[in-house]
BABA-952189 format. One line per 10 residues: number of its first residue (from 1); for each residue z, y, x of C-alpha. Coordinates in pm, whole numbers. Each point is the difference from the previous one (the first is absolute). Example, Ala and Ser with C-alpha at 12.3 -4.5 7.8 and 13.67 -1.06 7.14 Angstrom:
% residues 2
1 = 780,-450,1230  -66,344,137
This chain:
% residues 425
1 = 8029,1703,2149  -260,62,-266  -86,-285,-223  -368,-35,-81  -135,-245,-267  -355,-160,89  -185,-136,-299  -277,-273,98  15,-291,261  -341,-10,111
11 = -132,143,324  68,370,-86  342,-64,-123  109,-223,283  -151,234,253  160,313,-159  374,-170,-26  -79,-100,361  -70,334,89  274,172,-173
21 = 258,-226,138  -104,67,346  84,323,-66  352,-70,-129  -33,10,-368  148,-258,-205  -261,-165,-189  -28,-232,-305  -344,-137,-85  -50,-152,-324
31 = -278,-285,-16  -82,-176,-370  -78,-319,189  181,-240,207  -136,88,320  -161,298,171  -414,43,-23  -85,-226,-309  -225,245,-174  -266,192,167
41 = 131,-50,348  -5,-423,-37  -375,-34,127  -213,280,43  -307,25,257  230,40,295  -172,278,168  178,274,176  -298,199,-24  -36,363,81
51 = -353,-93,15  -21,-11,-375  167,315,-86  -288,120,-184  97,117,-341  -201,-116,-319  -41,347,-141  -385,-15,91  -275,15,-251  -128,-319,100
61 = 309,-152,-139  -66,119,-327  -372,-100,0  110,-342,100  276,-49,-267  -239,78,-276  -283,-230,141  253,-277,29  190,60,-303  -121,-338,-200
71 = -44,-196,335  303,-249,10  -34,-64,353  -43,361,137  195,123,250  118,291,-191  70,-85,-374  120,258,-273  96,-127,-336  -187,207,-242
81 = 252,6,-240  154,343,-24  368,117,33  147,348,44  151,-101,330  -337,-153,154  -195,313,-127  250,255,128  -2,-197,352  -374,-11,8
91 = -31,385,-114  257,96,295  -188,-241,261  -346,188,-92  182,332,38  106,-114,366  -354,-84,109  -14,312,167  283,-87,213  -132,-308,133
101 = -65,106,358  343,167,52  182,-269,-146  -193,-280,207  88,181,319  360,50,-110  30,-361,-88  -127,-97,336  225,223,165  330,-141,-193
111 = -124,-354,69  5,64,373  346,170,-15  132,-308,-218  -130,-235,243  252,125,277  289,-52,-236  -121,-331,-107  -27,-189,313  305,172,156
121 = 205,-139,-306  -152,-349,28  56,9,382  386,115,-58  41,-276,-226  -209,-280,135  -173,-41,-313  -254,-315,6  -266,83,-247  -323,-134,143
131 = -105,335,136  -340,-12,168  -97,300,208  -359,-48,29  -145,281,-187  -236,25,-327  -350,-59,-19  -171,182,-303  -348,-194,-65  -300,139,-188
141 = -316,-149,-89  -221,295,-67  -72,334,130  141,171,-293  350,-129,27  -45,41,385  -81,363,-20  280,85,-247  262,-187,238  -129,240,252
151 = 88,276,-173  340,-125,-75  58,-80,362  -11,378,37  249,74,-242  218,-276,138  -51,152,348  148,354,-131  260,-183,-112  88,-149,394
161 = -165,-328,-43  -246,-172,240  -244,-254,-158  -351,-59,147  -354,-142,-119  -64,-337,110  -343,-191,-14  -59,-339,-174  41,-166,363  292,197,83
171 = 166,-110,-354  -39,-386,66  137,70,361  315,174,-160  32,-296,-277  -223,-288,82  58,-198,-278  -141,265,-253  -321,-159,-163  -320,212,-158
181 = -197,287,62  135,345,38  -140,370,73  291,70,213  385,88,-11  269,211,123  286,-119,178  366,141,2  189,-150,308  339,142,-104
191 = 30,-149,-314  167,-347,-76  121,-234,-277  290,-219,-82  158,-141,-294  163,262,-212  261,-234,-189  136,-118,314  28,320,156  182,153,-324
201 = 241,-291,-14  78,46,339  63,352,8  215,-45,-312  232,-241,235  -8,265,249  104,300,-259  277,-244,-144  139,-13,380  38,380,-18
211 = 222,1,-293  -286,36,-291  114,-176,-308  -261,-160,-164  24,-70,-378  -263,-330,-40  -70,-115,-349  78,343,-157  -221,157,-226  13,421,-26
221 = 48,62,-368  16,364,23  56,297,232  133,333,-30  114,306,203  171,318,-75  -107,143,326  355,-79,159  19,-399,-62  -250,-239,-68
231 = 74,-276,-233  -179,-338,11  68,-240,-306  -95,-363,76  36,-338,-119  70,-258,237  -173,-349,-58  196,-260,-219  260,308,-121  6,90,-356
241 = 110,374,70  -154,288,176  161,175,271  9,380,124  -1,82,365  30,346,128  -138,152,309  -50,347,178  -360,-49,-13  -270,-264,-97
251 = -340,-67,172  -274,-158,-262  -207,-272,173  -80,-212,-309  -375,-35,60  -166,-4,-334  325,33,-177  77,335,148  -222,181,-258  240,-112,-266
261 = 308,74,213  -133,368,113  -42,68,-391  341,-51,-43  119,215,268  -222,303,-107  -283,-67,241  -376,-81,-67  -111,-281,276  -330,-122,-156
271 = -32,-314,156  -231,-240,-130  3,-398,60  -315,-118,174  -6,-351,26  -132,-177,354  -40,-365,73  55,-222,299  -55,-350,116  173,-169,266
281 = -158,-274,151  175,-288,125  -158,-87,342  105,-379,19  -248,-129,233  -107,77,367  -369,93,-97  126,245,-270  227,154,239  -242,51,256
291 = -264,151,-243  245,258,-150  -8,315,144  271,162,224  -127,376,-1  77,150,-363  -315,92,-186  -76,280,-305  -329,-67,-183  -67,339,-158
301 = -283,-142,-245  229,-279,-146  333,214,48  169,-304,160  206,-25,311  135,-266,210  328,-121,223  65,-284,207  367,-85,-80  75,-240,296
311 = -179,-310,93  -16,-166,-351  -42,323,-260  -296,221,-76  42,252,-242  -328,175,-202  113,295,-228  -153,294,-194  -168,100,-293  126,255,-285
321 = 59,-42,-347  129,266,-258  134,-203,-279  349,136,-56  320,-206,106  -162,-314,10  78,-288,281  -203,-262,-134  -192,-197,269  -351,-33,-135
331 = -247,-271,134  -305,222,-18  163,268,221  146,-245,251  -357,-197,40  -175,281,161  278,-19,295  -51,-353,39  -388,30,-12  43,250,284
341 = 192,-204,209  -272,-307,-44  -272,244,90  158,206,292  197,-306,153  -167,-311,-114  207,-218,211  334,86,-184  86,-260,-245  109,169,-290
351 = 138,-307,-183  372,155,8  -3,363,-107  303,172,-139  -105,290,-261  187,324,-53  -3,318,-191  190,316,31  45,347,-125  -105,303,242
361 = 218,316,-129  -282,254,56  17,369,-43  -329,167,-129  -30,201,323  35,-320,211  322,168,156  340,-160,-4  267,212,-186  255,67,281
371 = 287,264,-36  211,179,-270  -11,-30,-358  126,309,-241  361,-122,31  118,81,351  139,-337,48  -314,-191,-97  -252,-134,245  -311,-186,-7
381 = -185,-226,229  -259,-181,-198  -337,-9,-125  -188,-145,345  -289,-175,-180  -179,-190,246  172,88,312  346,-85,-95  76,-206,318  -191,209,232
391 = 193,343,-107  363,-137,-88  148,33,324  -96,349,12  67,144,-324  314,-186,-4  72,191,334  -77,342,-184  176,-49,-327  299,-88,232
401 = -34,317,166  -39,174,-320  322,-143,-123  177,66,304  -100,350,51  -3,135,-342  275,-170,-197  352,110,109  261,9,-309  350,-81,-55
411 = 56,-312,-194  33,106,-351  266,-183,-247  -159,-321,-123  149,28,-375  -181,354,-19  -369,-179,11  127,-271,-220  142,201,-260  -360,158,-25
421 = -191,-289,-115  40,-354,-157  -92,-295,227  -349,-55,-160  -134,352,-64
């Protein structure tokens, strides 16, 4: 039985560990927090949204970014302070604008494939994660936004996704609680929502039942591979000494930390941390529970999404902030989310709102990094950007297939690797 290390206990790491265990591998998962899904997989928008497969590498994104650069409450905010990483990332982003149509279609195709595995695993393991299979409604206030969405719909259709235009009256029939004036919308019946944290925690427990060893509270300090063995150097919370662990192969699923780990392994994975915010509105009274939507919404103008998480929680999330590795929760970035709820759902009491911020691991082409590194026993499943949950089960299935089909070596003597390298280098 081959021994595989998975680095990262968010949604991509847990789904990867689960998929590998289902294929009969002995899996060890390293997670720096005491629990699974405590970083970017903690409180995202909740959408399982193939309909949001449009990549951002469109000329309009650059125009909006420049226009909003000094507007603190803008949906897209870029810190003008330069860094080599940021400049190189945006240069590659611009270079991928010609691939916008192809990558949008391919992302939709991947999201549809991922959906099959996602729900099959949830059903097999009996996961309770506040799932709502009521579709996602994209809303537009003007003709320009609606017309762009119509073009996107054609690209999504090429990827196999069905979504259709709806009138303002049809929008209100789909979600009667929505207030405001709209030009029109697009509705995707096959999309769904749920609580990413509950799903990930539940699947982590299922993975452990399959034999996955999860090392919680253990920070990966270094990684190394000589092509035959993979070494993980880690530090357990509360311990003073680092320890070395040896495996046949490793899969890096470490979110924004993947870039640094990849560099240690001789690979370039140009992930940039793009901060997003969310609020969870606690629906403490009957009026608020009745006034909050059950159908998920995506407001393209404000770049906000919603999900209903059971009777008493309503999640609103979105925005994009290019500001490095920074998880500060800024009041001026949270206020637009609360204002949006008050505008679109005035019957919802926003007296008790829980704010959150997380870092999306985003590649400049907006496509996840899935597959081999330079070393034959190093693999990646990372860089999913704004669609980590939507794509996770699909990319986990793919990378598990790649590991299973492409990695077949006898175990090499463990001391041979240890002798080549000191623990900290």
